[in-house]
C-alpha positions in Angstrom: 28.3 3.5 -63.6 26.4 3.6 -66.9 24.6 0.5 -68.3 25.8 1.6 -71.7 29.5 1.6 -70.7 32.1 -0.8 -72.1 33.4 -1.5 -68.7 30.1 -2.6 -67.2 29.4 -4.7 -70.4 32.6 -6.6 -69.8 31.7 -7.0 -66.0 28.4 -8.5 -66.9 29.7 -10.6 -69.6 32.1 -12.1 -67.0 29.2 -12.5 -64.5 27.0 -14.4 -67.2 29.5 -16.4 -69.0 32.8 -16.6 -67.1 33.7 -19.9 -65.5 34.6 -20.2 -61.8 38.4 -20.3 -62.6 38.1 -17.3 -64.8 36.2 -15.2 -62.3 38.6 -16.2 -59.5 41.9 -15.9 -61.4 44.4 -13.6 -59.6 42.6 -13.2 -56.4 44.9 -12.5 -53.4 42.7 -14.4 -50.9 41.4 -17.8 -50.4 38.0 -17.9 -52.1 36.9 -21.1 -50.3 34.0 -19.5 -48.4 32.1 -18.3 -51.6 29.1 -20.5 -52.2 29.3 -22.7 -55.3 25.9 -21.3 -56.5 27.4 -17.8 -56.7 29.2 -18.6 -60.0 26.1 -19.8 -61.7 23.3 -17.3 -60.9 22.0 -16.7 -64.3 21.5 -20.4 -64.5 20.1 -20.9 -61.1 17.3 -18.5 -61.3 16.0 -20.2 -64.5 16.2 -23.6 -62.6 13.5 -22.2 -60.2 10.8 -23.0 -62.8 9.0 -26.3 -62.0 8.9 -27.3 -65.7 9.6 -25.7 -69.2 7.6 -27.5 -71.8 8.8 -28.0 -75.4 6.0 -25.6 -76.3 6.7 -22.9 -73.8 6.8 -19.4 -74.6 9.3 -17.5 -72.2 9.8 -13.8 -71.5 13.2 -12.7 -70.0 12.8 -9.1 -68.6 15.9 -7.4 -67.8 18.0 -10.1 -69.5 21.2 -8.1 -69.6 23.8 -9.9 -71.8 21.6 -12.9 -72.4 22.7 -16.0 -70.5 19.3 -16.8 -68.7 17.7 -16.4 -72.2 19.9 -19.1 -73.7 19.4 -21.4 -70.7 15.7 -21.3 -71.2 16.1 -22.0 -74.9 17.4 -25.4 -74.1 13.8 -26.6 -73.7 11.5 -23.8 -74.4 10.0 -23.4 -77.9 10.6 -19.6 -78.0 12.3 -16.9 -75.8 12.1 -13.1 -75.9 14.9 -11.3 -74.0 14.3 -7.7 -73.1 16.8 -5.2 -71.6 16.8 -1.3 -71.3 20.5 -1.3 -72.1 21.1 -1.2 -75.9 24.7 -2.2 -75.2 23.7 -5.3 -73.4 21.2 -6.1 -76.2 23.8 -5.6 -79.0 26.2 -8.0 -77.4 23.5 -10.5 -76.5 22.5 -10.6 -80.2 26.2 -10.9 -81.3 26.4 -14.1 -79.1 23.2 -15.5 -80.6 24.6 -15.0 -83.9 27.7 -16.9 -82.8 29.9 -14.0 -83.9 33.4 -13.5 -81.9 32.8 -11.6 -78.8 35.6 -10.6 -76.4 35.6 -8.6 -73.3 37.9 -7.3 -70.6 38.5 -9.2 -67.3 39.8 -6.4 -65.0 42.8 -6.9 -62.7 42.6 -3.4 -61.8 39.9 -0.8 -62.7 42.0 0.3 -65.8 44.0 -2.9 -66.4 43.0 -6.4 -67.6 43.2 -9.1 -70.1 40.7 -10.4 -72.7 38.3 -13.4 -72.6 36.0 -14.8 -75.4 32.5 -15.7 -74.9 31.1 -19.1 -76.1 27.4 -19.7 -76.7 26.2 -21.8 -73.9 26.3 -25.6 -74.6 23.1 -27.2 -75.6 21.4 -23.8 -76.1 19.2 -23.2 -79.2 19.9 -19.6 -80.4 17.4 -19.8 -83.2 14.6 -19.9 -80.6 15.8 -16.7 -78.9 15.3 -13.0 -80.0 16.6 -9.9 -78.2 15.2 -6.5 -78.1 15.8 -3.1 -76.3 12.7 -2.2 -74.2 11.6 -0.6 -70.9 10.2 -2.9 -68.3 7.8 -0.2 -67.1 6.5 0.4 -70.5 6.7 -2.9 -72.5 5.2 -2.9 -76.0 1.4 -3.8 -75.8 1.7 -6.6 -78.3 4.1 -8.9 -76.5 1.2 -11.4 -75.6 1.1 -13.8 -72.7 3.9 -16.2 -71.8 4.1 -19.6 -70.0 7.1 -18.2 -68.0 8.1 -14.9 -67.2 11.7 -14.2 -65.7 12.8 -11.1 -64.1 16.4 -11.3 -62.4 17.8 -8.3 -60.4 15.5 -5.8 -62.2 12.9 -4.7 -59.7 15.1 -2.6 -57.4 16.6 -0.8 -60.4 13.2 0.5 -61.8 12.2 4.2 -61.2 8.5 3.0 -61.0 8.5 -0.7 -59.9 4.8 -0.7 -59.4 4.1 0.0 -63.0 6.1 -3.2 -63.9 4.5 -5.3 -61.3 0.9 -4.0 -62.3 1.6 -5.4 -66.0 2.6 -8.9 -64.9 -0.9 -10.3 -64.8 -1.3 -9.6 -68.6 2.1 -11.2 -69.3 1.7 -14.5 -67.7 -0.9 -17.1 -68.8 -3.3 -18.6 -66.4 -1.4 -21.3 -64.7 1.9 -19.9 -66.0 5.0 -19.2 -63.9 6.7 -16.0 -62.8 10.3 -16.0 -61.5 11.4 -12.8 -59.8 14.8 -12.3 -58.2 15.9 -9.1 -56.4 18.7 -8.3 -54.0 16.3 -5.7 -52.5 19.0 -3.0 -52.9 16.7 0.1 -53.1 18.9 3.3 -53.9 17.3 6.6 -54.7 19.6 7.1 -57.6 17.5 4.4 -59.3 14.1 4.5 -57.6 12.7 7.7 -55.9 12.1 7.1 -52.2 8.3 7.5 -52.7 8.3 4.7 -55.2 10.2 2.2 -53.0 8.6 -0.2 -50.7 7.5 1.0 -47.3 8.3 -2.4 -45.8 9.7 -5.7 -46.9 10.2 -6.0 -50.6 8.2 -9.4 -50.7 5.2 -7.7 -49.0 5.4 -5.0 -51.8 5.3 -7.6 -54.4 2.4 -9.3 -52.8 0.6 -6.0 -52.5 0.7 -5.6 -56.2 0.3 -9.1 -57.7 -1.1 -11.2 -54.8 -4.7 -11.2 -56.1 -3.6 -12.7 -59.3 -0.5 -14.8 -58.4 0.0 -17.6 -55.9 3.4 -17.7 -54.1 5.0 -21.0 -54.5 8.4 -20.6 -52.7 11.1 -18.2 -52.0 14.8 -19.0 -51.9 17.9 -16.9 -51.4 20.2 -17.4 -54.4 23.9 -16.1 -54.0 25.7 -14.3 -56.9 29.3 -13.0 -57.4 30.1 -9.9 -59.6 33.7 -9.3 -60.1 34.7 -5.6 -60.8 38.3 -6.3 -60.7 40.6 -8.6 -58.8 40.4 -6.5 -55.7 36.7 -5.7 -55.7 34.0 -8.5 -55.8 30.5 -8.2 -54.8 29.0 -11.3 -53.1 25.2 -10.8 -52.6 22.0 -13.0 -52.4 18.9 -12.4 -54.4 15.5 -13.0 -52.9 14.1 -15.3 -55.6 10.4 -16.0 -55.6 8.4 -18.3 -57.8 4.7 -17.6 -58.4 1.9 -19.2 -60.3 -0.6 -17.2 -62.2 -4.2 -18.0 -60.9 -6.7 -19.3 -63.3 
């Protein structure tokens, strides 16, 4: 499915901004076993940070339709959200401007109703900027950040090592890196020769372990509704790192 398609944009808007009742509406089974945190993943990853100072500068790489960027804006001084999909960036910018944004919630792959996006409460959209960009080839003048956040990005990159190798330049000494990945390595996204040979966490350590200290690793659940009969329940290996001085 193309990341520029209207249908995927709608799926991600529900994933990022839909409430639990909106996501579960119409299901034909008891959803009681779904972890509560699965409905708040774009917020849960941001909460991995130990502290976000009022003067913090944050980079949200692979920001998709922007929810995590808005969450960081509640306390950070400035946030840059970058995604490869121009469609995602366009709709995130429309939300930032508080324009009317509606999307499809699918009951079947070709049927559905419409929901509206509301800017997350207590966010500060004036502190956020969005831009299209390639995580493997980020513009050289980005500078460095107090927090770099990359959620469900790594295993969708053709050359993940290129992204990992850039991280020491992006995170200030003492700064934080939050990286979440379901470790779903597929050749349609990443050629086999560029995938980890072993565990993903070891692959990350191999590339950034000299410059970053691993603080903790959690498994964070997330739920993506494609339509009422197809939901993806997954967990993301979410690691918090501190840039060495």
